[in-house]
N, C-alpha and C positions, 0 to 999 in steps of 0.2 A: 539921735543915737545910732541909727543904722549906718549913717555915713562915717561917723567917727570910729566905729568899731567897739570892741570891748577891752576892758582893762584886766590884766591878769597879774596877781600877786600871790606868792606863796607865803602863808603866815604860819609860823610855828605854834602848835597848840592852839589853833584857832577856836576850837570848840571845847576847851577845857572848862571845868567848872560845872555848876549845877545844870542838869538838862531841863529843869522846870522853868528857868528864867531865861529870857533872851540875852544873848551876848551883849555886853555894854556898848559895843561899837555898832550894833545893828539897830535899825529903826524900822518901824512898820513900812512895808512897801508892797506894791502890786507888781506882778510879772506880766509882761516885760516892763522894765523901768521906764518912767515917762520921758526921760531925756538922756543926755550923754552921761556915761559913768565918770567917776572922779578918779583919775590916775593917782596912784600912790606917789609919795615924795620919792624922788630919785628913779622913778620908773622911766624906761626907755620909750620915747615917742617914736613909734615905728615908721610913721610917715617921713620922719627926718632921715631915716636910713635908706630911703628910696633914691635911686639915681635921679638927679635934678632934671635931666633932660627927658625922663620917662615918668616922672612922678604923677603928673596929671592924667596921663593915659592909663597907668596902672590903677590909680584910684577909680577911674571910670569903669575899667573892666572888672575890678573887684566889686563895685556896686552892682553891676549887672549880674554877676555870678551869685552874689549874696541874695538878691531878689529872687533868683531862680531857686536857690537853696531853700529859702523860706517857703516858696510855693510848693516845693516837692515834699515837704514834711507833712505827712498825713497822720492823724491820730488813730491809733489802733482801736477797734471796737471789738468787744467780746460778745458774740452772738449766743443766745441761750441754746443749749444742746437739745436736739430733737429726740434724744434717746437712741435706741438701737437703729442703725442705718440698714438700708436694704441693698443687698448686692445685686447689680444688674445681671441679667441672664448671661451665662457664659463666663462670668468672672472667676478668677482663680482664688480659691480659699487658701489664704497664705499659711494658716496653721497646718494645712495638709502637706506643705513642702518642708516643714521642720523635721530635722533628724529625730526619729522616735526616741532614741536614748537621751536626747537633750530637751525634748519638747516641754515637759513640765517645768524644768529649771529655767528655760528661756521665757516662758510665759510669766513665771514669778519675777524674774529680773526685769522684764519689760514693764510690769505693773509698778514695780518700785521706781523705775526710772521715769515713768509717766507721772507719778505723783510728784517727783522732784521738779519735773518740767512745769507742771501746773503751779507749783509753789513759786517758781521763778517768773512765770508769765502772767499770773492772775493776781488780783488783789480785790479789795472791797470796791474798787472802781468798776469791777465787772458786774456788780449787783444791779438788778433792775429796780429802778425807783419810780414811784408814782406820785404825781403832783396832787395834793389834796384839793378838793373842790370847795369853792367859797371860803377860802381860808383868809384870816386877817393877817397872816404872816407873809412878809416879803423877805426874799432871800435869793442868793445866786443859784441858778440852776445849771449853769455850765461855765467853764472857763476859769474857775477860781483855782489858781495854782500858786504854790509857795515853794521857796527854796528850803532845803532841809535845815531845821534848827534856826530858822530866821523868822522873827516876828513880822507878821503880815496882816494888815487890816482886812477884815472880811467885808467886801463891798456889798452895799444894797440891803443890809439888815434893817428892818423896820417893822413896826406894828401899826396896823390900821384897824382900830377898834372903836366902837361907840363909847360914849362917856361912862366912866366908872369911878368909884371912889378910890380905887387903887388898881394898878396894873403890875402883874408879875410875869416875867418870862424867864426861861432857862435855856441854856445850851449845854450839850454834852458831846464830848469827843472821846476817842479811845487811844489815839496814838500821839497826842500832843496836849498842850495846855492852852487855856484861854485867858484873856485879860482885857481890861478896859480902863478908862481914866478914873481918877478919884471922883466919886459921886458928889454932886452938888447937895446942898441942904434939902432935906425932904426926900432923898433917894437912898436906897441901900443896895450894896453889892456884896455877895458872898461867893467865895471861891476864886478870887482873883489869883491868877498864876496856877490854877488847878484845872483838872479835866472837866469839871462841872462848874458852870458859872450861872448864878441867879441874880436877877436885877429886879428891884421893886421901886415904884414911885407913884405918887398920887397925880403926877403930871405926865401926860402922854408925850409932850414935847421933850421933857427931861429924859424920859425913858428912851426915846428915839435918839437923843443925843448920846446916851450911853451905848446904845446898839451901834451907832455910827462909828464908835471908837473901839469896837471889839476886835481884838487881834488873835491870830492863831499861830502857835509855835510848835512844830513837831518836836517830840522828845528824843528821838534817836536819828542817827544819820543813815539815810538810805537814798540811793541815787534816783529811784523811781518807784514809788509806792503810793498809797492813798489812805484816806480816812473818811469816815462818814460822820457828819455833824447833825445832831438832832436839835431842833429848835421848837420849843413848846410854849404854848399860852393856853391856859385853862384846858379845854378838851381838844384843842387843836395841836397837831404835831406835823412838822415837815422835816424831811431828811435831805441833805444835799451833800454832794461829794467835794472832797478837798484833794486835789492832786498835789503830791509832794514830789518834786522833780528837781534834780540838779541840772541847771542849764549847761548845755554843751557848746563849746566854741565851734563854729562852723568849719568845715574843711572845704576850701574853695580852690578851684583850678584856674590858673591864668590861661585864658583862651588864646592869648597872643594875637597875631595878625593874619595868620594863614592856616591852611589845613594841617601843615606839618607840626604846629604847636597845639593842635586840637585833637588829633587822632593818632593812635599807634596801631599798626596792623599786627595781629598775633596769629600764630598757627602752631600746630603740633605735628611733627613728622616722625615716621617710623618705617624704615626700609624702602623709602620712596624718594630717593635723591633726584632721579631724572624729573619726576613730577614736580618736586620742590623747586628745582632750577627753572622749570618752565613758568611756575607761578611767580617766582621772583622777577624773571625777565618781563612778564606781563605787568607786574606792579610798576617796575621802573619805566615802562613805556608811557604810563600815565601819571605816576607820582615819583619823580626822580629823587626827592629828598625826604620822603616820609619814613619814619622809623619802623623797622620790622623786627619783631621778636619771635624767635624760633625755639621751641622746646623739642629736644631730640632724645629719644630713648632707643635708638637703633643699636644693634649688637656691635657693629663695627662702624662707629661714627666717623663721618667725613667732615672735614673742616669747611665751613661755609663762610666766605669772606665777602667784603664789599662795604661801601659806605652806608652808614645808617642801618646796619644789620647787627643784631645781638643774637648770638647763637649759644644756647645753653645746653650742655651735655648732661643727660640724666643717666642713672643706672639703667641697664637694659630692661626693656619690656615692662616699664612701670605702669604704662597704660594711659588711656585717653584723658581721664579726669586729672590725674596727677600732673600730666603735661600742661593741661589748661591752667591749673593752679599756679604752676611755675611761671608760665608766660604772663598771666594777668598780674601776678605779684610784682612784676618788674615794670609795669606800665606807670608812667608819670603824667600822662595827659588826661584830660577830663573824660575822653571817650577812647574805647578801643574797638577795632573792627575784627571780629573773628572770621577766619576763613580756613577751609580744609586745605591740605597741602597739594591736592589735585585739582584745585580750582584755577580759573584763568580770568584775569581782569580783561574787560572789554570796554568799548566806548559807552556802554550802558552802566558801567560800574562807577557811578558818580557818588563818591563819599560825601561830597558837599551837600547833595540833596538830602541825604540821611541826617546830616548834622543840622540842616535847616529845620527839619521836622522835629528833631529832639529839642533844639533850642526854643522852638515855638511852643513846645509842650513839656515844661520842666518836670512834670510829674511822671513822664515816661522814663523807664529804665532800660528797656531793650527794644530795638527796632529791627525786624527782619526784612530781608528782600527776597528775591527769587533766584533760583539756581537753574541755569539752562532754560530759562523761560517758564519754569514751574515753581509754584509757591507751595511750601509745606508749612502748615500751621495747624494748631489744634486748641481745643478748650479742655479744661479739666473740671470734672464734677466731683466735689469732695463733701462727704458728710462725716462729722466727727464721730458719731456712733457712741456706744456705751463705753464706760471706762475699761471694763475687762476685755470686751471683744475687740474694740478698736474701730477705726473708721472704714469707709468705703470710698474707693477712688476709681474714676473712669476717665479714660482719655478718648475724646471724640475728634476724630480727624476731620480737618477742613470745616470746623465749626467756629464761628466768630460771634462776637457780641453785637457790635455795630461799628459804623465807620467812625474814624477819628474826626472830631469837629474841625472843619476847615480843610480837611484833607480827604476827599472822597475816595482817593486811590489807596487809602490806608484803613486798616480795621484793628480794633482791639481784640486780642486773643490771650491765651495763656502760655503758648509755646510756639517757637518758630524753628526754621531750618538752621543749619550750621553756618549760615552767612548772616551775621547780625552786627549792628552797631550797639554798643552798650555803655552805660554810665559806669565808669571804673569803680567808684567807691560803692555803688549799690551791688554790683556783682561780687566784689571782694567780701562784702558782708555775708552773702549767701554761700559762696564758695562752691567747689566741685569735689564731691566725695571721692577720695583716692582709692576707696575700696572697689569702686566701679572701674574696672580696667578696660574692658572691651565691649561690654553690653551696657551702653549708656548714651543718653542724650536727653530724652524726656525727663529723666530723673533730676536733672538740674532745675528744670522748671517746676517739678513737683516740690523740691525743697524750697523754691522761691515763691510758691503760691501764697498769695496774701501779703507779700512784701515787694514783689517786682511787678510793675506795670509794663505790659508787653503789647506791642503792636506789630503788624506786618504791612508792607507796602509792595505794590507791584510795579512801581515806576523806576526801581533801581534793581539791577540784576548782575549776576556774575556767571561766567562760563564754567563748564565742567569738562575736564580732559577725558579723552578716550584712552583707557588704559590698555596697553599691549599685553598679550599673554606670553610673557617671557619668564625666565627662571626667577627673577626677583619678584615678579607678580605672584607666582605660585607660592613662594616662601611667605610673602605678605598675607596671602589669602588664608593660610593656615592659622594666622592670628586674627584675621578679619572676621572669620566665621568660627567662633569658639564653640566648645562642646556644651551640651545641655547642662552640665554641672555649673557653668558660669551663670546661666539663666536662673537656675535654682538658688544659687548664692545671692543673686540680686533680689529675688522674691523674699528670701529669708531676711535680707537687709530691710526691705520695705516693712515686713512684719514688725520688726523690732524698732528700727530708727523712726519710721513714719507712723508707728502705732496704727497699722492698717489691719483690717480683717480680710479684705478682699480687694482685688484690683482687676480691671478690665482695660486692656490697652486699645481695643478697637482696631478696625482694619485701616491700613494705610493706603 
């Protein structure tokens, strides 16, 4: 199945009809399917559209990228809340920076928005379940996943009980219906096609045959939700989760044959054209044909030309994160390398070394290096806190978790410097908040906490230019060091968007 790919067919009114019964074209199945899917009649066989002289190599590269894609998909876990979080000493109480005339209304709106967030991100799959001790019931405890509104056999259901004159079991669900085969003589089934299914037989073997054919079908279409199934026999009860999930076609990137088809260099510039030109010259000294994307929000933009350069002009002074969003949105390679416009490539700026680490660790999303021989990295401590108060966040500079297995020069962290290689699709999912114009960097990693795996390495570095104190530099500095009102706006944003009570940035 993995080598042949998936089949895609749009069907009109696919799920029309009664929600209680499986669609007549569907059959019980487990996810993932056990073998190749069946392409619909007249479907286009995509491998036939590949150039014949490159087909074998493209299939090989797709297989490699697909295996990495599979390895990088991690199941989200919902940790039980610890109640009210404790703010570290010196943390800013974010409600104190809210405008007094808007404070009560902002708190009310945040509470409403947080409830909607929980409704979107939590389900019964977040529930903490306990396995009963010495139970005669056998059932799946993990990994039972179904497609929406598709009949799927529940694997592993069985009863292990001592001899009795009769055996009766029941199953209950809330978001779907249950079914089994027509019972043999001497067995009874009640509730076929309903949310409660009861089975009774004087033969344990017959009962287990019925249990082995029990299927679950969700009643409503939802791309990712869950149900809890209750399985009962006499005084014994077990509850197990059912994950209801629409499978997603993977998004794969063709790595090609060299660094130019693997990485795009991205940067944001503002009022620093001499520095930008020096950066571009240093890039071309080591990477003649690599693509460079520039987002530019200068007041009087100058045209930047050259082979393999994309120069995007923005409205003036849109800010740091708006420029990052624009640049990254245009990347078509698997990875992009973010650099500031006043950096300089050196002999130690070996992008290939960073790619090598990322390819060997497909669960990594961001890999930072060092700038001017110095590493900047940090960890983030976050407690969810109470619903009304919000959570506590602390940034701890130069704190790491442990070294990356197989790469002692690299360590796992939560955030890195502005020189990093990143997985394009992973960063695009997190994005950069354009409300943060000039006071921003750690904020991207805060938004990505829990979804981005980040590491830092000291064996790849980039240089930093010495900035002259001229007229242009003074003009730039006026924007580089914004007023306190910008910092207050950022803290107010953390209060609402990140549902925080307090934040401590820690010393750099």
